[in-house]
Every structure is written in C-alpha cells, then in structure tokens.
C-alpha positions as CSV (number, residue, x, y, z in Angstrom):
1,M,-52.1,19.1,75.9
2,K,-49.1,21.2,76.9
3,H,-47.1,18.0,77.7
4,L,-47.9,16.6,74.2
5,S,-46.9,19.8,72.5
6,Y,-43.5,19.7,74.4
7,K,-42.9,16.1,73.4
8,H,-43.8,16.8,69.8
9,K,-41.2,19.6,69.7
10,I,-38.5,17.3,71.2
11,Q,-39.2,14.7,68.4
12,T,-39.0,17.4,65.7
13,I,-35.6,18.6,67.0
14,L,-34.2,15.1,67.1
15,S,-35.4,14.4,63.5
16,I,-33.7,17.6,62.2
17,F,-30.5,16.6,64.0
18,S,-30.5,13.1,62.5
19,I,-31.0,14.4,59.0
20,T,-28.2,17.0,59.5
21,F,-25.8,14.3,60.8
22,I,-26.5,12.0,57.8
23,V,-25.9,14.8,55.3
24,S,-22.7,15.8,57.0
25,C,-21.4,12.2,57.0
26,S,-22.2,11.6,53.3
27,G,-20.9,15.0,52.1
28,G,-17.4,16.2,51.4
29,G,-16.5,13.5,48.8
30,E,-16.3,16.1,46.0
31,S,-14.6,18.9,48.0
32,G,-11.0,19.5,48.6
33,G,-11.3,18.7,52.4
34,P,-11.2,15.3,54.1
35,Q,-13.1,12.6,52.3
36,G,-15.0,9.6,53.5
37,M,-14.8,8.3,57.1
38,G,-11.8,9.5,59.0
39,G,-10.7,11.9,56.2
40,F,-8.5,9.3,54.3
41,P,-8.9,8.2,50.7
42,G,-11.0,5.2,50.0
43,G,-13.3,5.5,53.0
44,P,-17.1,5.1,52.9
45,G,-18.8,7.5,50.6
46,M,-15.8,7.8,48.2
47,T,-16.3,7.1,44.5
48,R,-14.1,4.2,43.5
49,A,-11.1,5.2,41.3
50,T,-10.6,3.6,37.9
51,T,-7.2,2.0,37.2
52,V,-5.6,3.4,34.1
53,E,-2.3,3.4,32.3
54,V,-0.6,6.6,31.1
55,S,2.0,7.5,28.6
56,E,3.9,10.9,28.3
57,I,2.9,12.9,25.2
58,S,5.8,13.8,23.0
59,R,6.6,15.5,19.7
60,T,7.7,13.4,16.8
61,T,7.5,13.0,13.0
62,I,4.4,11.7,11.2
63,S,3.6,11.1,7.5
64,D,0.4,11.1,5.6
65,Q,0.6,7.8,3.7
66,I,-1.3,6.0,0.9
67,R,-1.4,2.2,1.5
68,A,-1.8,-0.2,-1.5
69,Y,-0.7,-3.7,-2.6
70,G,1.0,-4.8,-5.8
71,S,3.3,-7.4,-7.2
72,V,7.0,-6.9,-8.1
73,R,7.8,-7.2,-11.7
74,A,10.8,-6.4,-13.9
75,Q,10.7,-3.0,-15.6
76,D,11.3,-4.6,-19.0
77,N,9.3,-7.9,-19.2
78,V,9.0,-9.1,-22.8
79,R,6.7,-12.0,-24.0
80,V,8.5,-13.9,-26.8
81,T,6.0,-15.2,-29.3
82,P,6.7,-17.0,-32.7
83,Q,5.9,-15.1,-35.8
84,V,4.9,-18.3,-37.7
85,G,3.0,-21.4,-36.6
86,E,4.9,-24.7,-36.6
87,R,6.1,-27.5,-34.5
88,I,9.0,-27.0,-32.1
89,L,12.0,-29.0,-32.9
90,R,14.5,-27.9,-30.2
91,I,14.6,-25.8,-27.2
92,Y,17.8,-23.8,-26.5
93,A,17.0,-21.8,-23.3
94,D,15.3,-22.7,-20.1
95,L,14.2,-21.0,-16.8
96,G,16.9,-18.8,-15.3
97,D,19.2,-18.7,-18.3
98,T,20.7,-15.4,-19.1
99,V,20.3,-14.5,-22.8
100,R,21.4,-11.8,-25.1
101,A,19.5,-9.8,-27.6
102,G,19.1,-11.8,-30.8
103,Q,20.0,-15.1,-29.2
104,T,18.1,-18.1,-30.6
105,L,15.8,-19.6,-27.9
106,A,13.9,-22.3,-29.9
107,K,13.9,-23.9,-33.4
108,L,10.7,-24.6,-35.3
109,N,10.2,-27.0,-38.2
110,D,11.3,-25.1,-41.3
111,T,10.8,-27.6,-44.1
112,N,7.7,-25.9,-45.7
113,F,9.2,-22.4,-45.3
114,R,12.5,-23.5,-46.8
115,Q,10.8,-25.0,-49.9
116,Q,8.7,-21.9,-50.3
117,F,11.8,-19.8,-50.1
118,E,13.6,-21.8,-52.7
119,R,10.6,-21.6,-55.1
120,D,10.3,-17.9,-54.7
121,Q,14.1,-17.5,-55.2
122,A,13.9,-19.5,-58.5
123,Q,10.9,-17.4,-59.6
124,M,12.9,-14.2,-58.9
125,E,15.8,-15.5,-60.9
126,Q,13.6,-16.1,-63.9
127,S,12.1,-12.7,-63.6
128,R,15.5,-11.2,-63.4
129,S,16.5,-12.9,-66.7
130,A,13.3,-11.8,-68.4
131,L,13.9,-8.2,-67.2
132,Q,17.4,-8.1,-68.5
133,R,16.2,-9.5,-71.9
134,D,13.3,-7.1,-72.3
135,S,15.5,-4.2,-71.1
136,L,18.0,-4.8,-73.9
137,N,15.3,-5.2,-76.4
138,F,13.7,-1.9,-75.4
139,N,17.0,-0.1,-75.6
140,R,17.7,-1.6,-79.1
141,Q,14.2,-0.6,-80.3
142,T,14.8,2.9,-79.1
143,E,18.0,3.3,-81.1
144,L,16.4,1.8,-84.2
145,F,13.4,4.2,-83.8
146,N,15.8,7.1,-83.6
147,L,17.2,5.9,-87.0
148,N,13.8,5.6,-88.4
149,L,14.3,1.9,-88.9
150,V,11.3,0.7,-86.7
151,S,7.8,2.0,-86.4
152,Q,6.2,3.7,-83.3
153,A,4.1,0.6,-82.6
154,E,7.2,-1.6,-82.4
155,L,8.8,0.7,-80.0
156,D,5.6,0.9,-77.8
157,N,5.5,-3.0,-77.7
158,A,9.1,-3.2,-76.5
159,R,8.4,-0.6,-73.8
160,T,5.3,-2.4,-72.6
161,T,7.1,-5.7,-72.4
162,F,10.0,-4.1,-70.5
163,F,7.6,-2.5,-67.9
164,A,5.8,-5.8,-67.4
165,S,9.1,-7.7,-66.9
166,R,10.2,-5.1,-64.4
167,A,6.9,-5.4,-62.4
168,A,7.2,-9.2,-62.5
169,F,10.7,-9.0,-61.1
170,Q,9.7,-6.7,-58.3
171,S,6.8,-9.0,-57.3
172,A,9.1,-12.0,-57.4
173,N,11.7,-10.1,-55.3
174,A,9.0,-9.2,-52.7
175,A,7.8,-12.8,-52.5
176,M,11.3,-14.1,-52.0
177,T,12.0,-11.5,-49.3
178,Q,8.8,-12.6,-47.5
179,S,9.8,-16.2,-47.8
180,R,13.2,-15.5,-46.4
181,Q,11.7,-13.6,-43.5
182,N,9.3,-16.5,-42.8
183,L,12.2,-18.9,-42.9
184,S,14.1,-16.8,-40.4
185,Y,11.1,-16.8,-38.1
186,T,11.5,-20.5,-37.6
187,E,14.4,-19.5,-35.2
188,V,12.6,-17.9,-32.2
189,K,15.1,-15.2,-30.9
190,S,15.1,-13.0,-27.9
191,P,14.3,-9.4,-28.7
192,V,16.1,-8.2,-25.5
193,A,18.9,-9.1,-23.2
194,G,17.8,-10.5,-19.8
195,V,16.9,-13.6,-17.9
196,V,14.3,-16.2,-18.9
197,T,11.6,-16.1,-16.3
198,S,9.0,-18.3,-18.0
199,R,8.9,-21.1,-20.6
200,S,5.5,-22.5,-21.6
201,A,6.4,-24.8,-24.5
202,S,8.4,-28.0,-25.1
203,P,9.9,-29.8,-28.1
204,G,7.1,-31.4,-30.2
205,D,4.5,-28.7,-29.3
206,V,2.7,-27.0,-32.1
207,V,2.7,-23.2,-31.5
208,G,0.8,-20.5,-33.3
209,T,1.4,-16.9,-33.9
210,G,0.8,-14.7,-30.8
211,Q,1.2,-17.7,-28.4
212,A,4.0,-16.8,-25.9
213,I,6.5,-19.5,-25.3
214,Y,9.0,-17.5,-23.3
215,E,9.1,-14.4,-21.0
216,V,12.5,-12.6,-20.8
217,S,12.9,-10.0,-18.0
218,N,15.6,-7.4,-17.7
219,L,16.4,-7.7,-14.0
220,V,18.3,-4.5,-13.8
221,G,15.3,-2.6,-12.5
222,Y,12.1,-3.6,-10.7
223,E,8.7,-1.9,-10.4
224,I,5.3,-2.3,-8.8
225,R,2.0,-1.2,-10.4
226,L,-0.6,0.1,-8.1
227,Y,-4.2,0.9,-8.8
228,L,-5.6,3.6,-6.6
229,P,-9.0,5.1,-6.0
230,L,-9.7,8.6,-7.1
231,G,-8.7,10.3,-3.8
232,D,-5.4,8.6,-3.4
233,W,-4.6,8.8,-7.1
234,R,-5.2,12.6,-7.1
235,N,-2.8,13.0,-4.2
236,T,-0.1,11.0,-5.7
237,K,2.8,12.9,-7.4
238,V,5.8,11.8,-9.4
239,G,8.9,11.7,-7.1
240,Q,7.1,10.9,-3.9
241,P,9.1,8.4,-1.7
242,V,7.6,4.9,-1.1
243,N,8.3,2.4,1.7
244,M,7.6,-1.2,0.9
245,R,7.6,-4.6,2.6
246,P,6.6,-8.1,1.7
247,S,2.9,-8.8,2.5
248,G,2.7,-10.0,6.1
249,A,6.2,-8.8,7.0
250,S,6.7,-6.6,10.1
251,E,9.5,-4.3,8.7
252,F,9.8,-2.2,5.6
253,T,12.9,-3.4,3.8
254,A,12.5,-1.9,0.3
255,Q,12.5,1.7,-0.9
256,G,11.0,3.2,-4.1
257,V,9.8,6.3,-5.8
258,V,6.7,7.2,-7.8
259,S,8.0,7.2,-11.4
260,R,4.9,7.2,-13.6
261,I,1.2,8.1,-13.2
262,S,-1.6,7.2,-15.6
263,P,-3.3,10.5,-16.9
264,E,-6.7,8.9,-16.7
265,L,-8.8,6.5,-14.6
266,D,-10.0,3.1,-15.8
267,P,-13.6,3.7,-16.9
268,V,-14.6,0.2,-15.6
269,T,-13.0,0.1,-12.2
270,G,-12.6,3.8,-11.6
271,L,-8.9,3.2,-10.5
272,G,-5.8,5.1,-11.6
273,E,-2.6,3.3,-12.3
274,V,0.6,4.4,-10.4
275,V,4.0,2.9,-11.2
276,I,6.6,2.6,-8.4
277,S,10.2,2.1,-9.3
278,L,12.3,0.3,-6.7
279,T,15.4,2.3,-5.7
280,E,16.5,-0.2,-2.9
281,R,15.4,-3.7,-3.4
282,G,16.3,-5.0,0.1
283,E,16.7,-8.7,1.0
284,G,14.1,-11.3,0.2
285,V,12.3,-9.4,-2.5
286,F,11.8,-11.2,-5.8
287,P,9.7,-10.7,-9.0
288,G,6.1,-11.8,-8.5
289,M,6.1,-11.2,-4.7
290,L,3.2,-9.3,-3.3
291,M,4.3,-6.1,-1.6
292,E,2.7,-3.6,0.7
293,S,3.5,-0.1,-0.5
294,R,3.1,3.1,1.5
295,I,3.4,6.3,-0.5
296,N,4.5,9.3,1.7
297,V,2.2,12.2,0.7
298,T,3.1,14.7,3.5
299,T,5.6,14.5,6.3
300,K,5.4,16.7,9.4
301,D,8.2,17.1,12.0
302,N,8.0,18.0,15.7
303,V,4.2,17.6,16.1
304,V,2.1,16.0,18.9
305,V,1.3,12.4,18.0
306,I,-0.8,9.9,20.0
307,P,-1.9,6.3,19.4
308,R,-5.4,6.2,17.8
309,S,-6.5,3.7,20.4
310,A,-6.1,6.3,23.2
311,M,-8.9,8.4,21.6
312,V,-12.6,8.2,22.5
313,E,-15.0,8.7,19.6
314,N,-18.4,10.3,20.2
315,V,-20.9,9.8,17.4
316,Q,-24.2,11.7,17.4
317,T,-27.1,11.5,14.9
318,V,-28.0,15.0,13.6
319,I,-31.1,15.6,11.6
320,E,-31.1,18.7,9.4
321,P,-34.5,20.4,9.8
322,E,-34.6,21.9,6.3
323,S,-33.8,18.8,4.3
324,N,-34.6,16.1,6.9
325,V,-31.2,14.5,6.0
326,I,-29.8,12.3,8.7
327,R,-26.0,12.6,9.2
328,L,-23.5,11.4,11.7
329,S,-21.5,14.0,13.8
330,R,-18.2,12.6,15.1
331,T,-16.1,14.2,17.8
332,Y,-12.9,12.9,19.3
333,S,-11.5,13.4,22.7
334,A,-8.8,12.0,25.0
335,F,-8.1,12.0,28.7
336,V,-5.0,13.2,30.5
337,S,-4.1,12.5,34.1
338,Q,-3.7,15.3,36.7
339,G,-1.8,14.5,39.8
340,D,-2.3,10.7,39.0
341,S,-5.8,11.0,40.5
342,I,-8.1,13.0,38.2
343,A,-8.9,12.4,34.6
344,V,-9.5,15.5,32.5
345,R,-11.2,15.3,29.1
346,R,-9.7,17.1,26.2
347,I,-11.5,17.7,22.9
348,L,-9.1,17.0,20.0
349,D,-8.6,18.6,16.6
350,L,-6.9,15.9,14.5
351,G,-4.5,16.0,11.6
352,I,-2.9,13.4,9.4
353,Q,-2.8,9.7,10.3
354,Q,-0.1,7.1,9.8
355,G,-1.1,3.6,10.7
356,D,-2.2,3.5,14.4
357,R,-0.7,7.0,15.0
358,I,-2.5,10.3,14.5
359,E,-1.5,13.9,14.7
360,V,-3.2,16.2,17.3
361,L,-3.4,19.8,16.1
362,S,-4.9,21.1,19.4
363,G,-6.2,19.8,22.7
364,L,-3.0,18.2,24.0
365,E,0.5,19.4,24.8
366,A,3.8,17.6,24.9
367,G,4.8,16.4,28.4
368,E,1.2,15.7,29.6
369,K,0.2,12.2,30.8
370,L,-2.1,10.7,28.3
371,I,-4.4,7.9,29.5
372,I,-4.0,5.0,27.1
373,T,-6.0,2.3,28.8
374,G,-9.3,2.4,30.7
375,Q,-10.3,5.8,29.1
376,T,-13.6,4.4,27.6
377,S,-15.2,4.2,31.0
378,L,-14.2,7.7,32.2
379,E,-16.0,11.0,32.4
380,D,-14.5,14.4,32.8
381,K,-13.1,14.9,36.4
382,S,-13.3,11.1,37.1
383,R,-11.1,9.7,39.8
384,V,-8.4,7.5,38.5
385,R,-5.5,5.5,39.9
386,V,-2.4,5.1,37.7
387,S,-1.3,1.6,37.6
388,S,2.4,2.6,38.1
389,A,1.7,5.0,40.9
390,P,2.2,3.8,44.5
391,R,-0.9,2.7,46.5
392,F,-1.5,3.6,50.2
393,D,-3.1,1.7,53.0
394,R,-5.8,3.1,55.4
395,E,-3.0,4.5,57.6
396,G,-1.5,6.5,54.8
397,N,1.5,4.2,54.3
398,P,2.7,3.0,50.9
399,Q,1.6,-0.6,50.4
400,G,4.4,-3.0,50.2
401,A,6.8,-0.7,52.1
402,V,8.6,-2.1,55.2
403,Q,7.8,-0.2,58.4
404,S,9.3,-0.8,61.8
405,T,8.7,0.6,65.2
406,Q,10.4,0.0,68.5
407,G,9.3,-3.3,70.0
408,T,7.4,-4.4,66.9
409,Q,8.1,-6.7,63.9
410,P,7.9,-5.2,60.3
411,I,4.3,-4.7,59.2
412,R,3.8,-5.7,55.5
413,G,1.0,-5.0,53.0
414,E,-2.7,-5.6,53.6
415,G,-3.8,-9.2,53.7
416,Q,-0.6,-10.5,55.5
417,A,-0.3,-11.4,59.1
418,T,0.9,-8.9,61.6
419,Q,3.3,-10.1,64.4
420,R,4.1,-8.1,67.5
421,S,6.5,-8.8,70.3
422,N,5.5,-9.0,73.8
C-alpha cells in the first residue's frame, strides 16, 4: 500500500509538470516578451497578421456640395408663333441663322387678310366723308339756331346725326386698324435678336395661332434649371458658386453661380426650382447638353479629410422601451497603424462630405497612418502587416536582401535554393 501511494504521488507530480509545460509554451503571444517558438515573430502560437495598406492622414480643403442634373439652355429662349392661322408661303431663316429683332422669318398667305383690309379701309373712307358732312351740317344748324332761324328739334336732329357719324367713323377706323394688324401678322418676325435653334414648319404647312414654328435663342448667356428637394433647396443661396461638368465626364470644366431661386415649392413634386447662370462655359458645352452641377454650400480649409471607403460602419438596432419604436444606431470608426504592426480602432465624429471624401471632426490626427484596405476584418489591437513594410525571415533577416558570409554563396529569400561552398 505504501508503494502504491508513492507511485500515485509520482504520477500526480508528472501530470502537473506536463500541464505547466504546455501552458508555458502556448503563453506569451500577447505579452511584450518573446513570442512563439524560439522568440521570433511568426512562430507557433502567434496570431496571423492581416495584410493592410495605409495612407498618411493630411489636412486639406473640403466643401459641402449639392449634386443635381439639368440641361443647358440659353437665358433668353423665345418661341416664335404666328398670330394668325394660314398656309406658309416662304421660309426666310433656317437652323443656325443669326437674326435681328424684327427680321421676317416666314411669310404666310395674305390674300384674305389683304382683301379684308381693303374693305375696312373703304368703309372707313365712307365713314370719314359722312362724318365731315354731318359735322358741317351740325355747325350750320347751330348758327341758324342762334339766329332763331331753325327750331330746337332741327338742331337736335343735326346733333344726333353728327354723333352717329362720328361713332361709325371710329368703328370703321378700329376695324381697319385690326385688318392692317392681321395683314402684318402674315409676316412672322423675330421678337428678339439671336440664333435660330429650332424650325418646325416648312413651306406649304398650315399653321395655327399658338403653334411654334421657330425658337430663337440669345446665346450671350447660358443657364441651367435645377429642381431640388426641400433640404437642398433650403440650403441654396443666391451667389453660391457652382462647378459643372457634362454628364459622364471626369472633370469639371464649367463654372456658374446661383442666380435665381423660386420662392415656393412645386405642390405636385415638392421640388424647388434653382437657376444656375454659367459664368465660364468651358469647352464642349452646348445648349441642350445634360450637365452635372455641384453647388458649394460650405467650404472648410485645413481640416482632416479621409476617404469614405476607409471607414467601418457599425449599425445596431435599438428599441425604445417607452414607445417600442425600432431605430437604427450608426457609429463610424477607422483604424490607424501603430508601428506597422498593431491596428488601433478610433471612433469618429464626422463632418461634411464631398463625393467619396469626408471630414473627421475628432478621432484622427494629421500625420497618422490610416488603414485604407483590409480594415473590415480587423478588431482593436489586431496584428497587421503593412504591405509596403519590409518582411523578415525566421532568422530575422529582411526577405529579398542579399547576405554573404565568408566561404558561402549569397542566401536569397525563402523558397529559393541555398548553395554553399565546400
């Protein structure tokens, strides 16, 4: 019995020693002392490092912008419509022609209007003659009445006849004026000076009143009309600068300014109209072209700006106990590299955004190394390896470096043959 007890004690001591040895071999990976087997990085028991890319954080300028699309149009774009309906006889202007104000663009058939004018003119001449006759008669009857040679009734009849003739003359004169105006309308004239940008009728076509046959644009100035939702419309102010580029282009080649803002929203769409006047047209910009406009609302200088893709978004569902309302809580963070080996999480307080760039109000400082790729798989204090940093082999030598010792050939990186001299 004593022998068995002694043997049992020996087994217990060996078991405790084995457990202690295993723990000592697996420990030390998170401490500052030697890690893994042999105390070199990358040995057994070491957490594998994540390869990342970093970029140095700097201070720069960023603008809060409103992005919208609209078509370029001339500031003065007039639709020329005939005032009378008739058949077109001749066309005097075509697309691209420069016209002056009052220049005839088209001629309509004027036969009926000319005949009507001639009839009204003849009627007016008859009314004029009758008015002169009745005017002389009224004056004569007035003189005779003053001499007590005619009665009051005769004077009243002369006055009535004179007034009727004067009214008939005025009516005939108005009819002739209208006929003359209608006759002049058979010559369709440009109301403004500019360039013909559209022609929608040809000789032989019958056009009606209100049917546009020309569009004349004053190409001195251009503008873009944008329709913005309430939030953007409210933040837009007259005088704000605007950068513009053709839809799909990579560079902003045109400049403008907010010139007019509608005082009310459209009751159907809920959008507010904003007019952008082009101050610098740039090359390749023409009327009718769809343009992307970015209105600069606020500009900040010398602030920390990072790419939005470098941030990590954390979304949590929060249930308010009182109202049982479910809402989403969003927090943003980023990782910076310390010593090219440790990733440190930073909680961010964000500011304005411009495209894929965003302002960081707090959480990051200029000069720190921001992890821009591989950050989605990281945790705070995770081990990382910067892709541009040198790598070391198991002997602590930089990989790819040429080493030489006396009596040996150069030893190259891992995976290549090693040659030694005898």
